[in-house]
N, C-alpha and C positions, 0 to 999 in steps of 0.2 A: 573592625570584622569580628564575628564573634562564631565559633564552631561550638558544636555543642552535640552529645550524645544523646539519645533517648532510646528507653529499653521498654519492650512491649512484646505480646504474645502476636501482635498481627503489625505490619508495617504501616496499613491504616491507621489504627490507635495511637501509634509512634508521631504519625503527621499530625494528629489531631492536638496531642499535646504540644507539639511541637508550635503549631498556628498560636494556641492559645497563649503561650509563654513566649514566642521570639514576634508574633504577628503575621500577617498573610502573606508578607514580603519573603518569609524565611524561604532557603532553598534547599532543596535535598540533593546531596551530594555522595552519598553512599548510604548502602544498607546489606547486612549482613547477618548471618545467623551469629548469635551470641557467642562469646567465649567459654570455656567449663568455668571460669571464675567469675563470671557475670550473668549466667545462666538462671541465677536464681532470680533476677531482676526482669525477666524477659526472656520470650524465645529470641528475638530480632533486636540487633542495635541499628539504630538509624541515625545517620548524621546529618546535622542541618547547620547550614549558614546564615546568617543575619547581619544586616548592618547596624554597628552601635549608635545608640543617642547620642550625641553630640557630648563631650565631658569625659565619656567613658574611654579609660584608656583602649589602644590598640592592639590587635593580636591577643585578645584573651580565648583562652580554650577552657571548656569546663566540661566535665562528665559527670554523671549522679553516682558513680561509684569510683572508690580511689584505688588505683590498679595496686597490685602486688610490689612488693619490690625487686627491682631487677625490671620492671615492664614500663617505669616512666620514660625512661631515654627512647624504647619503641614507640610507645604513644606519640611522644613530643615529632618523632621521626613522620609517623603517619599523619599528623595534623597538617604538620610544615608541607607533607607532599601534597595533601588536598588543597591547601592554599595556593600554592604554585599552579596547580593544575585547573583551579577553578574556573578563570575566565573561557578556558576551552569547553570545560562542562557545561558552562552557560550557553553554548551554542547547541549544545548536542542533547542535553537533559531533557527529558520529556515533562513540559510544565503541567499537563494532565495530572500527572503524580500528586500535584498539589491540590485537587479539586478535595472540596469541603465535602467529603464523605467517611461517616464512621461506619465500618462494615463490619459488624459483630458476628457476621452469620460464615464467615469465611473460615474455611479450615487452612492450617499450615500450607497444606499441597494449593489449596484455591489460592491463599493469599499469594504465593509464589509466582502461581502463573499469571496471576492479574498484573502483577507487578512488570513479568517480561513481557507481556501481551502488550501494555499500556507504554513499555519502553521502545517496543516494535513498532511503535505509532498505530496500533487498533485504539480505536476513540474508548475512552474510558466506558462510557457509558454501556456502549457493545460488549466491551471484554467483562463487565461484571456480569450483564445478562448472560453470556456463555458461560461464565465460571459457574454462577447461581444455577444455571440449566444442566451443567455438567455434574455438579455435586448432586442434584435432585435425580439426574440417572442411577447414580451408585447408592443413593440412599433407597430408592424403590427396590422391595425382595425380587421382584422378577429381573429387574436389571442386574443386582448381585449376582445371580445365578449366572448370567451370560458374561458379565465381565465386572469386575472388582475394583481393578486399577483405575485410579482419578484420571489417568494421562489417556488411557483407553476412552473412558467417557468423553473427555475434553476432544478428543479426536473425532468420535463420534457427533458431537455438538457444532463443532466447526463444521463437519462435511454436510450437516443438515442444512448449513444457512448458505452454503455456495452453490451457486448455480452455475452452470457453464454449457453453451452450445458451440463449438467447435466447428461451425459449418458455415458456408459462402452461399448469399441467394437468401430469396423469401420464398418460402413453401415451394410448388412446382413451377412457378415462375419461370419463362425460357425467352431469353438468356438470361445466368446468372449475373446478375449486375452489382458490383460490389463498389461502395463510395469508403474511403476513409476520411475523417477530419478529425483536426487535432491540433494543439499548440503549435507555435514555431519551434522546430529543431527536436521535435519528439521521433521523427524517425519514420514519417507516411510513405516517403519515396520508395526506401530500402523495403520497409516491410511490404509494400503492394507488389515490389517484384519479386520478393520471396513467397508470396502467396501465389503469385503467377507461375513460377516454376513448380513450385510444390504442387498445387493442385491444377494446375493447367499443362503446362509441358509434360511433367512427368505422366500425367495420365493420358496425353496425346489427344487433349481437346483445344479446340482452337480458341485463342486469346487476342483480345485486344485492350490495349493500353490507352487510355484517354488522363489529360491533364487540364484542370482549369487551373492551375496555378502562374498565372502571370505575376504575380505579386512579388515574388522572391526572385533576385537576379538569377538568370541561368538554370532555375528549378526545371521547366521544361525540358529544357536540352539534356539535363541529367537523365531523364527518363527515355527521352528519345534515343540517348547513348545505348540505353540498358536494352532498349526493345529491339535495337539494331543489333546487339550482341544475341540476344535471344532469338531473333528470326520472327517475332511477333509483331503487328501491326501498331502503329501509334499516330493519335493526333492531337493537337491542341487546340479547345475551344476556348473562346473568349465571353460567350455569353449563354443564359441558360437556354436562351431560344435554340442557339447553335448546338447546342449539348444533348435536348430533346432530338433533333435532327440526326445528329450522329449515332444516336442511340437507335434509332429505326433504320438507318443504313445498314448498320453492323447487327442485325438480329441475328445473322447466319452463324455468328460466335457462339460458344458456349459459355463464354467467361468474358465479361467486361469489367475492367478495374478503372476506378477513377480516381485520380490524386486531385487533392483539392488546397489550396492555398494553407500555410499555417498562420492560424489565428491567433491573437492574444483575447485574454477574456474581454479587453474593452471593444475590441475588434469584430469579434463575433458577430455583434448586432448590424454591422456595416454592410454584412453579406446575406441580407434578407432574401433578396430573389433566389439565390442557391439554397438559404435554409427553406425557403417554402418550397422550391422544387423538390427537394430531396425527403422533406415532410410529407408532400402530399403524393409521390410516386410509390405505389404498393408493390411494385416490381423491383425495388432499388434496397438493398441491405445496407443500410450504414453503419460504421463501425465508429467509435469514440477512440483514435489512437494516443495513449497517456504515457509518459516515462515515469516508469516506477522511480526513477530517482528524484522527481520531483517533490517538493515539502508536503505533508499530508495536509495541510490548510488549501494552499494553492492550486495543489492535485483537484480537490473538491470543487474549487471555483471554476478549475478550467472545465470539469466535467460538467457542471452547471451552466457554463456559458454555450454550450452547445447543444444544450434541450430544445433550441427552436431547430433543431436539424432532424429532430424524432430519431435519433440513433436507436439500433434495436441491441447493440452489444458493446463491451467493452474490451478494447485491446490493449494490453498492458507492454510496453516497448522496455528497451534497455535495464533487463533485469540484472545483467552483469555490471551496473554501474553502481549497486546499493545492496547494503544488509538489512534492510528494512522492509519489510512486505505489508505491513498492516494494511497499506491503502489498498490492496487487490481484496481484503475482506469488507474493510468498511465502505467502500463504492458499490458491490454487488449487493451489499445489505440494505443500504441508503438507497440505491437509485431502483433496486428492483430488477436490474440488468444482467444478463448473464456474461460469463466471461467467454470469449472467443480464441485468442490466440496469443502467446509469448513471445517476445523476442528477446534473446539472450546474448546478442553480439551484433559485429557487424558482417560477419560471413554471409555471402548470398551464395545457395540457398541454405545453408546448414543451421543458422541459429534461428531459427522457427518453431515454436511447438504448439501442438493444440492442447489447448487448456484443459486440465481435468481436475476434478475434485481432490485425488489423491496428491497431485503437484501442486496445488496451491495449498494445501493445509500443510505440505511439508514445507515450501517455502515460508509459511508464514509463522509454524512452530521453530523450524531455525533459525529463521530470522531474529525470533524472540528467545534464542537462548535456549529453548525447550528441544532437548533430542528426543526424537519421537519415530521410531520406524512406520511408516504408513503401509498398512495392509491394503489389499484391494478392497472396493467397495461396491 
């Protein structure tokens, strides 16, 4: 195992140097601004680890500059701590930071923001586009007069890319029919109840709860239990034909909520009748409910697996179970679908928020470790 520090004016340039010397499997384990003693070598110190070729001694630590007297013990201690923590960091480090990018145009602020955003699971190419656009905003004279701070430009650029539609129903269609689809364990049932309470009962609108979830044991009973507590109607339907008939029978309600089975990526295709029904009904508003705690690549795959249902909006759940919110930005940009609601805990009906640009940007920046007060947009 070999740990080595690289000094450069940008993190990306140091990454390029490490890949050239240590190979493409080198892993970034730490980055920080250079100390006073090493600042002449570059603005940033970036530490990489790589497997040694067979025959070379273990535990080789190297750095391109000799530390001053008295700093050797401290450096050795830091390197030893990094080695002990390496396995844990392997599971959490953002692999995308090792992408083969030499980005000479990034300012120090831009480079820091890029590193933070990608560490917060924003897709690398998207993060780079945003940083480039933010830098361009403050480079224009007109923009300079309005806002000179890079963080202000970054905030504006993020807001410009996020779409929100915290609404229920499609157009003027009556009744407003809302279906939630999503993977197992994403919290569809409790989210549906939160929506029913906040947007139905609180506004004294007649509500009907429907369930097609015969896939999970006692799933329908959970919703039946909630409906009894709330004093609203409930019905379990097992086929698409029965669902269509039930909707017709309850057109006197103002809000109809439909719970569906939790489906994995491989299972979603097995529900083609339901998918076709929801995709072709112009009066049904379908939201994909996806847990923010899911790994970014798995989350994208889950969203794509429900495309056959033709969902109109994205609803992110379990925001309280993660500190990384890059997927919120990734998915609304990637799919072009607006954000509808966020859930932030298990309490019913309190832990539900209508999505807003300010809230989404706040989550993304704070999750990336970029302190930023969000002003009204």
